[in-house]
Backbone as ProteinMPNN parsed JSONL, in Angstrom:
{"seq_chain_A": "MTHQELLNRRLKQYIEAEEMILSGQSYQIGDRRLTRANISEVRKMIDNLLSRGATLDELEKKSISHVKRVIFDDN", "coords_chain_A": {"N_chain_A": [[95.995, 115.856, 80.187], [97.948, 118.626, 80.843], [101.475, 119.388, 81.155], [101.859, 121.5, 82.947], [99.465, 121.408, 84.407], [99.802, 118.966, 85.681], [102.056, 119.503, 87.3], [100.884, 121.445, 88.966], [98.856, 119.962, 90.21], [100.36, 118.071, 91.633], [101.742, 119.785, 93.354], [99.628, 120.697, 94.94], [98.911, 118.273, 96.188], [101.233, 117.752, 97.68], [101.247, 119.937, 99.411], [98.927, 119.434, 100.857], [99.771, 117.061, 102.081], [101.827, 118.073, 103.661], [100.329, 119.63, 105.439], [98.916, 117.617, 106.781], [101.032, 116.262, 108.034], [101.966, 118.262, 109.713], [99.827, 118.444, 111.449], [99.973, 116.19, 112.955], [102.642, 114.753, 113.367], [103.94, 112.582, 114.6], [103.203, 109.588, 116.47], [102.261, 107.478, 119.248], [102.349, 104.088, 120.147], [101.843, 102.065, 122.688], [104.998, 101.478, 123.917], [106.284, 102.233, 121.657], [107.315, 104.706, 119.37], [106.149, 106.248, 116.515], [106.714, 107.676, 113.301], [105.085, 109.605, 110.864], [105.827, 110.793, 108.305], [108.596, 112.302, 106.552], [108.997, 115.531, 107.062], [110.821, 117.368, 106.078], [111.584, 116.337, 103.603], [109.163, 116.471, 102.21], [108.809, 119.242, 102.212], [111.029, 119.996, 100.66], [110.242, 118.971, 98.164], [107.974, 120.535, 97.673], [109.18, 123.067, 97.42], [110.755, 122.496, 95.176], [108.778, 121.983, 93.198], [107.523, 124.49, 93.122], [109.662, 126.039, 92.181], [109.784, 125.051, 89.64], [107.624, 126.164, 88.477], [105.062, 125.527, 89.349], [101.775, 126.215, 90.563], [99.048, 127.166, 92.714], [96.93, 128.58, 91.852], [95.134, 128.027, 89.569], [94.022, 125.599, 90.374], [92.64, 126.311, 92.687], [90.634, 127.888, 91.654], [89.148, 126.047, 90.197], [88.188, 124.0, 91.927], [87.184, 123.199, 95.286], [88.696, 121.583, 97.864], [88.445, 119.23, 100.54], [90.144, 118.311, 103.458], [90.505, 115.453, 105.361], [91.14, 113.97, 108.499], [92.086, 110.897, 109.679], [92.097, 108.872, 112.463], [93.329, 105.977, 113.732], [92.411, 103.81, 116.299], [93.443, 101.401, 118.42], [92.508, 100.671, 120.838]], "CA_chain_A": [[96.474, 116.745, 81.215], [99.191, 119.266, 80.435], [102.583, 119.322, 82.114], [101.591, 122.507, 83.983], [98.387, 120.899, 85.263], [100.396, 117.912, 86.49], [102.847, 120.17, 88.338], [99.96, 122.094, 89.899], [98.182, 118.928, 90.989], [101.345, 117.512, 92.577], [101.969, 120.797, 94.383], [98.467, 120.646, 95.834], [99.012, 117.051, 96.985], [102.319, 117.892, 98.649], [100.83, 120.897, 100.438], [97.997, 118.697, 101.715], [100.591, 116.137, 102.877], [102.514, 118.882, 104.672], [99.33, 119.985, 106.451], [98.654, 116.423, 107.576], [102.207, 116.015, 108.862], [102.002, 119.288, 110.757], [98.756, 118.216, 112.422], [100.277, 115.012, 113.767], [103.846, 114.17, 112.776], [104.269, 111.275, 115.163], [102.25, 109.07, 117.437], [102.854, 106.441, 120.067], [101.568, 102.896, 120.446], [102.593, 101.427, 123.771], [106.296, 102.125, 124.106], [106.854, 102.521, 120.332], [106.999, 106.01, 118.801], [106.174, 106.123, 115.065], [106.685, 108.934, 112.562], [104.306, 109.441, 109.64], [106.575, 111.139, 107.095], [109.693, 113.222, 106.754], [108.502, 116.83, 106.619], [111.84, 118.084, 105.301], [111.501, 115.84, 102.228], [107.948, 117.043, 101.622], [109.088, 120.67, 102.004], [111.937, 120.089, 99.513], [109.474, 118.749, 96.949], [107.147, 121.729, 97.468], [110.083, 124.087, 96.886], [111.128, 122.072, 93.824], [107.628, 122.199, 92.313], [107.354, 125.943, 92.97], [110.738, 126.55, 91.326], [109.492, 124.592, 88.278], [106.491, 126.924, 87.956], [103.764, 125.066, 89.843], [101.002, 127.2, 91.3], [97.745, 126.703, 93.171], [95.913, 129.507, 91.346], [94.128, 127.379, 88.727], [93.339, 124.565, 91.144], [91.707, 126.946, 93.608], [89.5, 128.378, 90.88], [88.362, 124.93, 89.683], [87.502, 123.213, 92.95], [87.558, 123.347, 96.684], [88.791, 120.242, 98.43], [88.43, 119.134, 101.993], [91.092, 117.336, 103.967], [90.021, 114.799, 106.561], [92.162, 113.25, 109.229], [91.576, 109.669, 110.258], [92.971, 108.347, 113.522], [92.979, 104.607, 114.098], [92.617, 103.576, 117.706], [93.351, 99.974, 118.68], [92.061, 100.429, 122.231]], "C_chain_A": [[97.821, 117.321, 80.76], [100.246, 119.103, 81.524], [102.342, 120.3, 83.261], [100.502, 122.034, 84.943], [98.908, 119.801, 86.191], [101.229, 118.512, 87.631], [101.942, 120.783, 89.4], [99.265, 121.069, 90.797], [99.125, 118.327, 92.025], [101.641, 118.489, 93.697], [100.835, 120.764, 95.406], [98.552, 119.421, 96.743], [100.107, 117.156, 98.05], [101.962, 118.889, 99.748], [99.833, 120.239, 101.389], [98.756, 117.722, 102.618], [101.305, 116.896, 103.992], [101.55, 119.257, 105.793], [99.025, 118.798, 107.367], [99.821, 116.114, 108.521], [102.243, 117.005, 110.017], [100.925, 119.073, 111.823], [99.022, 116.998, 113.302], [101.444, 114.241, 113.208], [104.144, 112.782, 113.321], [103.196, 110.853, 116.165], [102.891, 107.892, 118.164], [101.853, 105.307, 120.261], [102.375, 102.126, 121.482], [103.89, 102.176, 124.001], [106.994, 102.439, 122.787], [106.396, 103.888, 119.852], [107.196, 105.916, 117.287], [106.054, 107.495, 114.419], [106.006, 108.702, 111.222], [105.134, 109.688, 108.381], [107.667, 112.134, 107.455], [109.298, 114.586, 106.19], [109.544, 117.581, 105.792], [111.841, 117.624, 103.837], [110.272, 116.395, 101.509], [108.18, 118.515, 101.296], [110.019, 120.87, 100.806], [111.184, 119.921, 98.2], [108.564, 119.934, 96.65], [108.007, 122.837, 96.858], [110.485, 123.775, 95.449], [109.997, 122.345, 92.831], [107.39, 123.687, 92.078], [108.421, 126.524, 92.048], [110.534, 126.138, 89.864], [108.235, 125.243, 87.705], [105.126, 126.47, 88.418], [103.085, 126.175, 90.639], [99.666, 126.598, 91.703], [96.616, 127.519, 92.562], [94.807, 128.814, 90.563], [93.345, 126.328, 89.498], [92.31, 125.167, 92.081], [90.476, 127.454, 92.886], [88.571, 127.24, 90.471], [87.584, 124.198, 90.77], [88.004, 123.558, 94.335], [87.589, 121.945, 97.251], [88.779, 120.325, 99.945], [89.399, 118.044, 102.402], [90.498, 116.766, 105.248], [91.155, 114.035, 107.194], [91.512, 112.041, 109.883], [92.586, 109.166, 111.266], [92.476, 106.957, 113.884], [93.338, 104.387, 115.553], [92.4, 102.087, 117.982], [92.859, 99.659, 120.083], [90.69, 99.846, 122.28]], "O_chain_A": [[98.714, 116.583, 80.344], [99.944, 118.73, 82.658], [102.59, 119.968, 84.42], [100.606, 122.236, 86.153], [98.502, 119.719, 87.35], [101.121, 118.085, 88.78], [102.206, 120.653, 90.595], [99.109, 121.289, 91.998], [98.73, 118.1, 93.168], [101.778, 118.091, 94.854], [101.082, 120.799, 96.611], [98.291, 119.522, 97.941], [99.927, 116.705, 99.181], [102.344, 118.696, 100.902], [99.892, 120.463, 102.598], [98.417, 117.574, 103.792], [101.38, 116.424, 105.126], [101.914, 119.207, 106.967], [98.892, 118.96, 108.58], [99.608, 115.746, 109.676], [102.516, 116.633, 111.159], [101.099, 119.478, 112.973], [98.338, 116.811, 114.309], [101.255, 113.171, 112.628], [104.559, 111.899, 112.571], [102.398, 111.666, 116.632], [103.929, 107.378, 117.747], [100.668, 105.537, 120.506], [103.449, 101.602, 121.189], [103.88, 103.381, 124.253], [108.151, 102.859, 122.779], [105.207, 104.198, 119.921], [108.275, 105.549, 116.822], [105.367, 108.373, 114.939], [106.303, 107.731, 110.525], [105.131, 108.853, 107.476], [107.655, 112.729, 108.532], [109.269, 114.77, 104.974], [109.186, 118.35, 104.899], [112.071, 118.429, 102.935], [110.343, 116.748, 100.332], [107.792, 118.984, 100.226], [109.829, 121.8, 100.023], [111.448, 120.637, 97.234], [108.399, 120.302, 95.487], [107.601, 123.474, 95.886], [110.549, 124.669, 94.605], [110.235, 122.879, 91.748], [107.088, 124.098, 90.958], [108.131, 127.397, 91.229], [111.046, 126.792, 88.956], [107.82, 124.925, 86.591], [104.117, 126.976, 87.928], [103.747, 126.971, 91.304], [99.207, 125.629, 91.098], [95.448, 127.175, 92.743], [93.633, 129.006, 90.88], [92.139, 126.18, 89.299], [91.228, 124.609, 92.258], [89.382, 127.451, 93.451], [87.356, 127.423, 90.401], [86.435, 123.813, 90.551], [89.083, 124.122, 94.521], [86.616, 121.2, 97.132], [89.068, 121.365, 100.537], [89.468, 116.988, 101.774], [90.043, 117.511, 106.116], [92.03, 113.513, 106.503], [90.495, 112.169, 110.565], [93.776, 109.047, 110.97], [91.328, 106.788, 114.296], [94.435, 104.733, 115.992], [91.296, 101.575, 117.798], [92.802, 98.492, 120.471], [90.168, 99.585, 123.363]]}, "name": "protein", "num_of_chains": 1, "seq": "MTHQELLNRRLKQYIEAEEMILSGQSYQIGDRRLTRANISEVRKMIDNLLSRGATLDELEKKSISHVKRVIFDDN"}
């Protein structure tokens, strides 16, 4: 795997993480409120990867991925 392919793959993973965070950043169990991830840190990494030349162009041509959301319910 080339350096460019690695950057592109990481960019794709961070964008998928951002989408997951945006669909449900926090949740509550009883009286406890939990946060999944820090979206500002994910956004910083996306910006960093883009500034280093990462792109989604090649990844989109090679494959189409699907993102699934799993919600655990203890009820």
